[in-house]
C-alpha positions as CSV (number, residue, x, y, z in Angstrom):
1,X,9.6,-39.6,-42.6
2,X,9.7,-43.0,-41.0
3,X,11.6,-44.2,-38.0
4,X,11.7,-47.7,-36.6
5,X,13.3,-49.5,-33.7
6,X,16.9,-50.2,-34.6
7,X,18.5,-52.7,-32.3
8,X,22.0,-53.6,-33.3
9,X,22.3,-56.7,-31.1
10,X,19.2,-58.2,-32.6
11,X,20.3,-57.1,-36.1
12,X,23.6,-58.9,-35.7
13,X,21.8,-62.1,-34.5
14,X,19.1,-62.1,-37.2
15,X,21.1,-60.5,-40.1
16,X,18.2,-58.2,-40.9
17,X,15.8,-55.8,-39.2
18,X,12.2,-56.7,-40.0
19,X,10.9,-53.3,-38.8
20,X,13.2,-51.7,-41.3
21,X,11.9,-53.9,-44.1
22,X,8.3,-53.1,-43.2
23,X,9.1,-49.3,-43.0
24,X,10.8,-49.5,-46.4
25,X,7.7,-51.1,-48.0
26,X,5.4,-48.5,-46.5
27,X,7.8,-45.7,-47.5
28,X,8.0,-46.9,-51.0
29,X,4.2,-47.2,-51.3
30,X,3.7,-43.7,-50.0
31,X,6.7,-42.1,-51.6
32,X,8.2,-41.1,-48.2
33,X,11.7,-41.1,-47.0
34,X,12.8,-43.8,-44.5
35,X,15.5,-42.9,-42.0
36,X,17.2,-46.1,-40.8
37,X,19.5,-44.6,-38.2
38,X,17.3,-41.9,-36.8
39,X,16.9,-43.4,-33.4
40,X,19.6,-44.9,-31.2
41,X,19.3,-47.1,-28.3
42,X,21.7,-45.6,-25.8
43,X,21.2,-48.2,-23.1
44,X,21.2,-51.9,-23.6
45,X,18.6,-53.6,-21.6
46,X,17.7,-57.2,-20.8
47,X,14.9,-58.9,-22.6
48,X,11.4,-57.8,-21.9
49,X,10.0,-61.3,-22.2
50,X,9.4,-62.2,-18.6
51,X,8.6,-58.7,-17.3
52,X,5.3,-57.3,-16.0
53,X,3.8,-54.3,-17.8
54,X,5.2,-51.9,-15.3
55,X,8.6,-53.5,-15.4
56,X,8.6,-53.3,-19.2
57,X,7.8,-49.6,-19.0
58,X,10.6,-49.0,-16.4
59,X,13.1,-51.1,-18.5
60,X,12.8,-48.8,-21.5
61,X,12.4,-45.4,-19.9
62,X,15.0,-43.1,-21.3
63,X,16.9,-45.7,-23.3
64,X,16.5,-44.0,-26.7
65,X,17.8,-40.8,-28.3
66,X,17.0,-39.1,-31.6
67,X,20.0,-38.6,-33.9
68,X,20.1,-35.2,-35.6
69,X,16.9,-33.9,-34.0
70,X,17.0,-30.7,-36.2
71,X,16.2,-32.9,-39.1
72,X,12.8,-33.7,-37.6
73,X,11.6,-30.3,-36.5
74,X,8.1,-29.5,-37.6
75,X,7.6,-33.0,-39.0
76,X,5.0,-35.8,-38.7
77,X,6.9,-38.9,-37.9
78,X,5.6,-42.4,-38.4
79,X,7.2,-45.0,-36.1
80,X,7.2,-48.5,-37.5
81,X,7.6,-51.7,-35.4
82,X,7.0,-55.3,-36.1
83,X,5.2,-56.4,-33.0
84,X,3.7,-54.4,-30.1
85,X,3.2,-56.1,-26.8
86,X,2.6,-53.5,-24.1
87,X,3.6,-50.4,-26.0
88,X,6.3,-49.4,-23.6
89,X,9.1,-49.4,-26.1
90,X,7.1,-47.4,-28.6
91,X,6.1,-45.0,-25.9
92,X,9.7,-44.5,-25.0
93,X,10.7,-43.7,-28.6
94,X,7.7,-41.4,-29.1
95,X,8.4,-39.4,-25.9
96,X,11.9,-38.6,-27.2
97,X,10.6,-37.6,-30.6
98,X,8.0,-35.3,-29.1
99,X,10.7,-33.3,-27.3
100,X,11.6,-31.9,-30.8
101,X,9.9,-28.7,-31.7
102,X,6.8,-29.1,-33.9
103,X,6.8,-32.9,-34.2
104,X,3.8,-35.2,-34.2
105,X,4.1,-38.9,-34.0
106,X,2.0,-41.7,-35.4
107,X,2.7,-45.4,-35.1
108,X,2.1,-48.6,-37.1
109,X,2.9,-52.2,-36.3
110,X,2.5,-55.4,-38.2
111,X,1.1,-57.3,-35.2
112,X,0.0,-56.9,-31.7
113,X,1.0,-59.7,-29.3
114,X,-1.3,-60.9,-26.6
115,X,0.0,-60.1,-23.2
116,X,-1.3,-61.8,-20.1
């Protein structure tokens, strides 16, 4: 099963979710199910753009929840994102998933942004 960051505000602005498109391509290639609404952002936060590494980590701590956690028990989850900068967002997502019994988490991103 695949999960990816699902941010409604950005979705409304762009009209598409590039992480979802990447996940669907990977899922199709591997014959795996993609769950588009598996994670929910329960707190809207400001942009991470001008934040330090520590501020980014603080900004995303506890802002995600897993919808229907029973669906993911004893599963290996692949988180898919478009770009990773510091990894704080993906860490926040993964920590929520790992609260579910028997889960393991892997992660893939299309690009890594350089962070100064």
